[in-house]
C-alpha positions as CSV (number, residue, x, y, z in Angstrom):
1,M,-6.7,18.8,13.0
2,F,-3.2,19.8,12.0
3,N,-0.6,22.2,13.4
4,V,1.3,23.2,10.3
5,N,4.9,24.5,10.5
6,V,7.2,25.6,7.8
7,V,10.8,24.4,8.4
8,G,13.9,25.7,6.7
9,F,17.6,26.3,7.2
10,T,17.1,30.0,7.9
11,D,14.3,32.2,9.3
12,E,13.3,33.3,5.9
13,V,13.8,32.3,2.3
14,K,13.8,34.8,-0.6
15,I,12.6,33.5,-3.9
16,N,12.2,34.9,-7.4
17,G,15.0,37.4,-7.0
18,G,13.7,38.5,-3.6
19,R,10.2,39.3,-4.8
20,Y,8.7,36.8,-2.4
21,V,9.8,35.9,1.1
22,I,8.8,32.7,2.9
23,K,9.1,33.0,6.6
24,T,9.8,29.7,8.5
25,D,8.3,28.8,11.8
26,R,11.5,27.0,12.9
27,T,14.8,25.9,11.5
28,F,15.9,22.4,11.0
29,D,18.3,22.5,14.0
30,K,15.4,23.4,16.3
31,A,12.6,21.4,14.8
32,T,11.3,18.2,16.3
33,Y,10.2,15.4,14.1
34,P,6.5,15.8,13.2
35,D,3.9,13.1,12.6
36,L,3.7,14.1,8.9
37,I,6.2,15.8,6.6
38,I,5.0,17.2,3.2
39,I,7.8,18.0,0.8
40,P,6.6,20.8,-1.5
41,S,7.1,21.0,-5.2
42,L,10.6,22.1,-6.2
43,T,11.3,24.9,-8.6
44,G,13.7,24.7,-11.5
45,H,15.3,21.6,-13.0
46,A,14.6,18.6,-10.8
47,S,18.2,17.5,-10.6
48,S,19.4,20.9,-9.7
49,A,16.6,21.6,-7.2
50,T,17.3,18.2,-5.5
51,Y,21.0,19.0,-5.2
52,I,20.4,22.5,-3.8
53,N,18.1,20.9,-1.2
54,K,20.3,17.9,-0.5
55,D,21.0,19.0,3.1
56,C,17.3,18.4,3.9
57,T,17.6,14.7,3.2
58,S,19.3,13.7,6.4
59,W,16.6,15.4,8.5
60,I,13.9,13.8,6.5
61,S,15.5,10.4,6.8
62,E,16.0,10.7,10.5
63,A,12.4,11.9,10.9
64,Y,11.2,8.9,9.0
65,K,13.3,6.5,11.1
66,S,11.7,8.2,14.2
67,G,8.2,7.5,12.9
68,S,7.2,10.5,10.8
69,E,5.2,9.8,7.7
70,V,6.6,11.5,4.6
71,A,4.8,12.7,1.5
72,S,5.6,14.9,-1.4
73,L,3.9,17.2,-4.0
74,C,4.8,17.1,-7.7
75,T,8.6,17.5,-8.2
76,G,9.1,17.2,-4.4
77,A,9.1,13.5,-5.2
78,F,12.6,13.8,-6.4
79,L,13.8,15.0,-3.0
80,L,11.7,12.3,-1.3
81,A,13.4,9.7,-3.5
82,F,16.8,11.1,-2.7
83,S,15.9,11.1,1.0
84,S,14.8,7.4,0.9
85,R,18.2,6.6,-0.7
86,V,19.9,8.4,2.2
87,Y,17.7,6.3,4.6
88,S,18.5,3.0,2.9
89,K,22.3,3.7,3.0
90,S,22.1,4.5,6.7
91,E,20.5,1.1,7.3
92,N,23.6,-0.7,5.8
């Protein structure tokens, strides 16, 4: 039913001091807007994690304007809220 893709700014993301590596399927600059975006839970302090990932918000907002549905898990809601703020500012 779903074709799942992990999208990021680089081909891989190292977390927990490099103990784990998340390999992305495509980078934001090459990704098309999907039918559904699920923002995962963020690690660390919610404000800091949102700020670190702030560059994602424009892509999420543009995808939403293009018809993508957007959802979040747990603390990913903070990034979703920030993205909706970017979206509402672009409407003005």
